[in-house]
N, C-alpha and C positions, 0 to 999 in steps of 0.2 A: 529866128534870131540866132546869130552865131554864139556858140559856147565860148566863154572866156577862160583862157588858161594862162596862168602866171608861171614863167619858166625861170628857175634859178640859174642865173648867168654868172659864170666864174671868170670869163675872159679867156676860156680855153676853147679848143675846137669842138669838143663833145657837146657842151651846152649850146654852142653856136649852131651846130647842125640840128640839135633837138628843136631849137626855136624855128629854124628854117622848115623842118619837116612838118611841124605842127601848123605853121602858116599855110603850107601847101595842102594840108589836109582840111583846111577851111575853118580853123579856129581863129578866134580873136585873141591874138597873142600879145602879152606884155612881158618885157624882160625885167628881172629884179636882181640887182647885184648886192650881195651881202658883204659887208666889211666886218670881219670877226676879230681883227687884231689891230691895235693902235700902232701906227708906224713909229711914233716916238719911243715906244718900248722896244723897238726892233733895230735901233741904231741905224736907221735908214735902209735896212736890208729888205724891208717889206715891198712887195711888188704890187700892192693894192692899187696905186694910182695908175700904173701901166695896165693892169688888168681891167680897171674900170674904163680906161681909154679904149681898149679893145672891145669892150661891151658896147660902148657908144658907137664905135665904127660899124660893128655888126648890125646893131639895131637900126642904125640910120640906113644901111644898105637894104635891110629887110623892110624898112618903113614901118617899124613897130615902136610903140612908146616904151620907155625904160625908166626905172627908178633905182636909186641907191638907198640902202638902209644900213644903219650901224648897229650890229648886235655884239659889239666887243664887250660890253658890260656883262651881257648874258653869257657870252663865251667864257669870260674870265671866271664867273661864278659857277657855271655848270660843267665846264670841260677842263679848263686849265688848272683850276684848283684841285680837281680830281687827279689830273696828270701829276702834279707836284706831290700830292699826298701819297700816291702809289710809289713814286720813286723814293720818297723818304722811307717807305717801308721795305725798300729793296726789291720791289716788284717791277714788272715790265708792262706798263699799260698800253692800251691802244686808243688814243684820243679820237681817232677818226670815227670809230664806232659811236662814241659818245656825242661827237659833233652832229652826226646824222639824227640821233634820237633827241638830243637836247636843243639843237639849233635849226637844222635844215627842215626837219619835219615837226618842229615845235614853233618857236616864234616866227620863223619864216612862213610856215603854213598859215598861221593866224593872221599875219600881215597881208598875205595874199588874199585871204578870205575877206579882209577889210577892204581890199581893192575891188571886190566883187567877183572874185575868181570862182568858176564852177569846178575847175581842176587846178592842181599844181603839177609841174613836170620838172625833171632834172635830166642831166646828161649821163646818169649812171648806166652802166652796162648790166642790166637786169630786166626781168619781166614782171608783169603784174597781171593777175587774173581776178576779176570780180564776178562772183557767182552768188546770186540770191543774198546779197548783203554780206557775204564772206569774202575776204581778200587774201589771196595766195601770192606769196613772193616767189617768182619763177626764175630759173636760171636763164642767163643770156645765151644767145646763139654763139657769141665769141667766148669760148670757155677760157681762153687765155686772159681775157679782160674782165670776166664776170666779177661783179662787185657786190653780190648778195652777202658776202662775208661781212661787209661793213654796215649792212642794213639789218643784221640779225636781231637787233633790239627794238625794232619798230612794232608798235601796237596796231590793232585793227583800226582804231580811230585814225592813226597816223597814215595808214595805207589807203584809207578811204579817199576816193576822188583824186587818185594819183595816176599819172601817166609816165611811162618810160619809153620815149620814142626810139631809143637805140636798141631795143631788146632783140630785134631781128637782124642787126647789122654787125659786121666785124670791123675792127679799127681801120684797116685799109680802105674799106668802103666809105667810112665816115670821112676820112681825109680826102678821098676822091670827090665826094659830094661837096665838101667845103671848097676845094680847088675849082671845081666846075662852076660854082656859083660866086666865085670871087670873094669869099669870106676872108677877112683880114687875119683870122686865126688859123687858116688852113695849114700852115707850116710850123705852127707854134709847138714847142716841145711840151711833152706831158710833164706835169708837176710830179715830183717824187719826194719821198720822205714825209715827215710830220709837217703838216701844213704851216704851222706858225714858226717853224725853224728853217724850212726851205733848204737853201744851199749852205747855210752857216754851219760852223763847227759845233757839233752837238754838245761836247763837254764845255766849251766856252759859254754857250748859251745857258746851260743848266747851272753853271757856277754863279750866274747873276741872281738865282733864286734859291739855291740850296747850297749852304757851305759844304765844301768838300772836306772829308776827313780821311787822311791817308792811313794806310795800314799795311800789314804784311801779306805777301803772296806766298802760300805754303802748299806743300803736298800733304796727303793724308799720313805719310810716314814721318812727318815732323820737320822736313827740310824747308828752310826759308829761301826762296828764289829771288825775291825782290820786293818792291813796294808798289801798292796800287794807289791810285789818286782819288779813291772814293768808290765804295761798292755800287753806288747808283749808276756808274758809268759802264757797268759790265752786265752781260746777260749769259745765261747758261748755254754752253756750247761755243761761246765766242773764242775765236783764235787770234784775230788781229788786235793790235793795240795793247798787248800784254807787256811788251817791252822787257821781256826776261831772256830773250835770245836763247842760244843753245847752252845747255849745261853739260859739264863734263860727264861722259858716260851715258848720256841720254840720247835717244833717237826719237824722231817724230816731233810734230808741232804740238805745243802746249795748248790746252783748251780749258775753259772754266767749267768746273763741275759743281761748285757750291759757293754760296755767299753766306757767311756766318755773320749776321748782323750784331749778335750779342757781343762777340769778341772782335768784330771788325776785321775778319780774315777772309781773303779770297783764296779758295782752294782750286788748284789746277791739277791736271794729269796730262799724260802724253801717251801716244801709241794706242793702247787699248781703250776704245770708246764705249765699252760695255756699260760703264757707269752713267752714261748719258741716256741710255735707253730705258724707257718705262713701259709698264704693262697697262696702265690706266690712269684715270684722273677722277677727281671729285669736283662738282660744281655745287654751290650752296643754293642756287636758284637758276631757273631757266625761263627765258621768254619764248614761249611756244607760238609758232605761226602755222595756222590761224588760232589754234587752241591746244590745250594739253591733249596728248594722244589718249585714246580709249584704253590701250594696254600699257601697263607700267613696265613691261619688259619686252624689248623688241630689238631687232637689228636694223642698222641704217649705215650711212656714211658720214664722215666728219672731217673737218679741217681744224687744225690747231694753230695755224697761222695763215695769212692770206696767200702767200706764194707757195702753195702746197697742193699736191694731188689729193683728191678725196680718199680717205682710208676707211675700210670697213670696221665697224665697231658694234658692240652690244651695249644697250642702254638700259639701266635700271632706275626707275623713278622711285625713290624711297619714301617711306611714310611721312617723313618730316619735310618733304619737298626737295631735299637734296637729290642730285643726280649722279650716279656712279657710271662711268664709262669704261668699258674694258676693250682693249685693242685686240684685233685678230692677229696683228703683227706688231711687235714692240716698236715704239716710236722714239726718234731721237730729239732730244732737247725740247721737250714739252715744257712750257714756261708758265709759272704762276703769274697771274695778272692779265695774260692774253685771253682770247675768247676761243671756246670750243663751239663750233657751229655745225649743225646737223643738216643732212640732205637726204632726199630720196632721189630717184632717177631724174626728176624734173624740177622739184621744188626745194627751197630753203625752208627747213622746219623750225628754225629759231636757233637760239644759243645762249650761252652764259659765260661768266668769268671762270677761268680755271683757278680753283682755290687750293687744291692739293694735287700732287703728282704721286702716283703709286708705282713703286719699284718692285 
C-alpha cells in the first residue's frame, strides 16, 4: 500500500513542485491549503483566494485531492498576538519562526494526521535526517534559499514523519521542473516580507493595531534632529525612513543606534558605526535540535538574521539554562527579539530569541 503524505500547499512554486516530486516518488499525495489570515482584516489586500485558486489548478493537473483549512483563529492567538506584544515592547520579532512552530508543524500536522497521513511535507528549502528515532534538521543544497533559520524552534515530535522534497534542489531547478510539467505556479513571484502584511505599507498596517506615539529623534550629545512617528516602526541600524535629512556640519547618513522606550526617544548617529557593533548576546532559553549538547562550552556557527552568512561563535550554556554567545568577529546591528540560530557544517542545531546584546 502506498504511503500517504499531506503536502502544505501555499499556492507557490515550491510547494507545487514538492507535491509533484512526491507523487513521482510513488506516494499517495494530498494537498492541504492553510488560510491563516482573514481577508476582512486585510482591507482586501490578502491574496488567499488567488493562492487557493493556484493550489486547485496545480492539484487538478497532478490529479491529487486537495483541501482547505482555516487556522486564522490559531494564528491570531499564537502568532499575531506575540507579534504585537513584541512591537509594543520596542522589540523586533520574527513571526515566520513562530508560524512554523505554532501552525505549520502544529495544528496543520495534527489535521494531516486526522486525514490519515503517514508523513507531512512542505516546500521549505531544508533537509531532514531520521536516524533511530532521532530527527536532525539539515541544511539545504541551495545555501542562498536555505530556510532552516525559520525552523529552528521545531521539536523532535514536530520533525517526526516530515519530508522536505526540495532539500537537494536549487531554486532554478525547481522553476525548471515546474515549467517542464506545466504547473500554473511556474513563473509566480516568491512571496516576500511578513506573510500577513505582504506588499502593504508596514507602518500603515501596524497603526491599525498599535497607537503610534510620536517623540524626538536625538543624538547622544543632546541635539534634537526631528520627530519619530513611533518607536515600534524603527529597528537598530535602520537608515531609511528617518526623515531627518542632512544636518548642517554633519557628514554621512544617519542610522538608529538606540530606542529609549522609557522617554520615547529615538537615538541616531552618523559616520562612525562602531556603536552598532556588538561582541556577543544572551538568550534566556534555546531549543536544541535534536537535544542539548553534551558540552556546555563549544564553538559553532550562528546567524542573527535570515539573510546573513554564518558567523563563527563561542557558546556557553549557563547553569540557569541561559545561553551566552560570544562572536569571533564583532557583529553589526544584532537586534533584541530576533533569533540566534546555531549550525555546524551540515546541521541546524537549534536557536532562541535574542534577549540581550553585549557591547
